[in-house]
N, C-alpha and C positions, 0 to 999 in steps of 0.2 A: 504494500500500500504506500502510495506517495504521500509523505508528510508535508503539508503546506504550512507556511509560517502564519501564525495568528497575529493580526495587527494589534489586538487589544490586550492580550496577555501572553507572556512569553518567558523565556529563561531570564534569570536574575542578572543584572549588570552590577559589576563591582568597581571599586575605586582603587587605584594603585598609588600609594603614597611613598614618596622618596624623601629627600631632605627638604628643608624649607625653601630652598632656592629653585627647586624643580617644579615644573608644571604638574598638575594632577591629571593622570591619564585614566581612561576607562577600559575595562576588559569584561569578558563574559558575554552574556546575551547570545543572540543568534550569530554574531560576527566572530567571536573568539571564545567558544565554550571551554576550550582547554586552558585558558587564562595564562598562557605563557608569553603572550604579546598583548599590547594594547590594541584597541579598535583601530587606531591609526597605524599600527605596525611597529611601534617602538618596543624594544626588548624590555621586559619587566624584571630582569634578574636583580635581586637585592632590594626590591620594593616590597612594601607591606600591602597585601590585598585585603581590603575592607569592604563589607557590605555597603552599598551606596546609600541604604536607608539610614545608616549611622553618620554619614558625612554630608551628602548633597543637600538635604532639606534642613540643615542646621545653621544657626547664626555663625557668621564668620566665613562662610563659603559661598556667598552670593556674588562676589566679584569675579567677572569673567577672566581677569588677568591671572587668577590662580589656576585656571583650567587649561588643558590643551584644547585649543579651538578646533583642531582637526577631529579630535575624539567627539567633541560636542556636536559638530556638524554631522558626523557619521552616526551619532546616537539617534538621529531622526529615522533611521531604518530599523530601529529596535521596536519592541512592543510598547504600546502606550502606557501600560502600568509601570514600566521602567523609565520612560521619558518623563512622566509626570513628576518624578522625584527631583528632577533638575529644573523645574519650572520657575523657581525663585532666583536662578542665576541671572544676574543683570548683564545684558548684552549692550555694549556701548552704542549709543545713537539710535537703537531700534527698540529698546524696551527689555523685557525679560524673555528668557528662553521659553517660558510658558506662552507668552503673547505671540512670539514668532513661530514656534513649532507646534505646541500643543493645541492652541485654538485653531490654527490652520488645519491640523490633522482632523480635529473633530468636525469642522465645517465641510470637509471635502465631499462626503456623500451627499450633502444637501446642495452644494454648488455644482457638483459634477455627477449627475445621476448615473452615468455609465461607470463610475468608480466607487462602488460600495466597499464597505470594510471587508477585508479578507479574513474570514473566520474558519476555524477548523471544526469538524464534526464533534459532537458530544462523545467523550470516551465511553468505553464499555462500562457497565455498572460495576464490574469487578475492579476497575481502575479508579473509581471515585475516591476522593479524600473525604471520608465521613468524619464529622465532628462527634466526639464522644462526650455526652453530658455527664456531669457528676451526679 
């Protein structure tokens, strides 16, 4: 069976942190599931790989100068649930990453009727992640 990429939910994106003078790179997701290189192709040897949920939507990480802009631009090809984490990053002269990428992504099916969201079929019931109540 051919696995299609789901635009709304997908594999987790991670942040690669080096020393304070280095740009923050992104890895994981559909682009680099093996996490040995960044989304832009930079080698990540010696860098600390951190879940993006712990870094991107937090105070002190909104300045686009901290981030590798190539990684941020390529992030737009990842699933929306991962892109949304970076929506507060301020992009010089154009607003936030959320305004530039997230809103445009959400409006696409309405603006272009021939380009609906690319979704995958529901998994088999045996593959569901069921929440266990206490």
